[in-house]
C-alpha angles and dihedrals in degrees: 000000000000100000114148112263092236090062098052112114092015098084128081090183130020093243148113121215094224121238105253122197112245089352109071115080135178088259091057093046094048096046091049094047092048089051092052100260120115108253120211139179136180116255087224092064083086113064094221137035089241091056089047091056091045089057092048090051092049092051093045090051096048094048096041114118094007132105104259146148116251119272125232142204131207120223120191106221098199130121092242090062102090092178097060096102094047096044093047091052087055095047090048098046091047091046098231107202096223130020118190112205123200145173092028140016129225123179089214093060091047093051093047093057092042094050087056092052099261132125128236123213116181128208111238132175099185143024089256093060090042091055090053092051092047090051088050088058102248119174094222146002130234108210105211102193136183110296097033117132118255118359105016140171129240098238128099109251093242093048093048093046093050091051093049091046087057092062106026132047098183127094115312123188114200120212129182126103096340107151104143139054091244090058088050088055090048093052093051093046086051090057108274122125098207138016119233108217126184119141092050088068100047094089091051114116088233092063121085094229116141117249093252092054092053092047092050091051094050093048097038135109130196090265089060088068122085132186112230137162093199097098106047105005092253123088110265137167118246138165107273095222091056092050089050093049089055092052095260117131102216089204101046101079095244116207115261115265121235108281112250123153102163133085097270096070130091106281094183094091091054089052096048100032109063126211123221139159128234089257092079090105090072093053113085107147136044115232137164114275092251091057092047091053092049093048090050091049094050092047090047091054092047091050091051092048090049091050089051092051090050091051089052090055088057096053116101114260 
């Protein structure tokens, strides 16, 4: 395991509750952290930098003096994000423990976070993007594989993880259709240090998902998820019914939208077209975030015990 030393003893489950655009809230972050799962949110979930800092202050206050996992923030490192410099200054000044960078990599951003004592994990969907992130000096990688909700790669999770392990021995979080504790165990046995879980938390009452989004998650199967570049310009997984309701044929190969990941773009598609990963079929009930974390942890422990029992069966008598 390549978990940072400062995190040891603080996690009940080797997992990050992924930062989800327009979904993750301070309540979701705090409840996950209190339950021993790293809670994260995108800075752009608040419409201003001042609002972003207010959320950080709220999270820090609610977690202060209590046993908790670290909290994390996602920064979009893309030229369309005019707020990057201002949001980075806030994250550095407030010493956010973990910054998840995505949709671009800049060594200066990585260095600024590290100089303040924080860690930087970067979203990657291929070996090529991982090599760029490693060259920029990141502390960890987040392998966003095929089947992940929102922006996702084209590679099978095991294939992507094996390629990244061949070039990087630091912490790797694996994302892509992980909805159960047994799947967390499988990811770690395959070489990941953490699981990256998003869709499982969408139905939680602490998320800001709309009721229709929650209902589609609970009723959905993997076949109800489609990969489309028509929303953000980058291939991303969305619920088919929400794409169709917005006039997008999920099977027609719609042309990519113009790439815009800042606060100046049209946010309406992200409110009306709902992201989800292919792991929706394992999600059948809504529950508070703390209960989800506890269930995942129990399932994780049972899966590891079962794996040990199977290993014992294979040992020579």
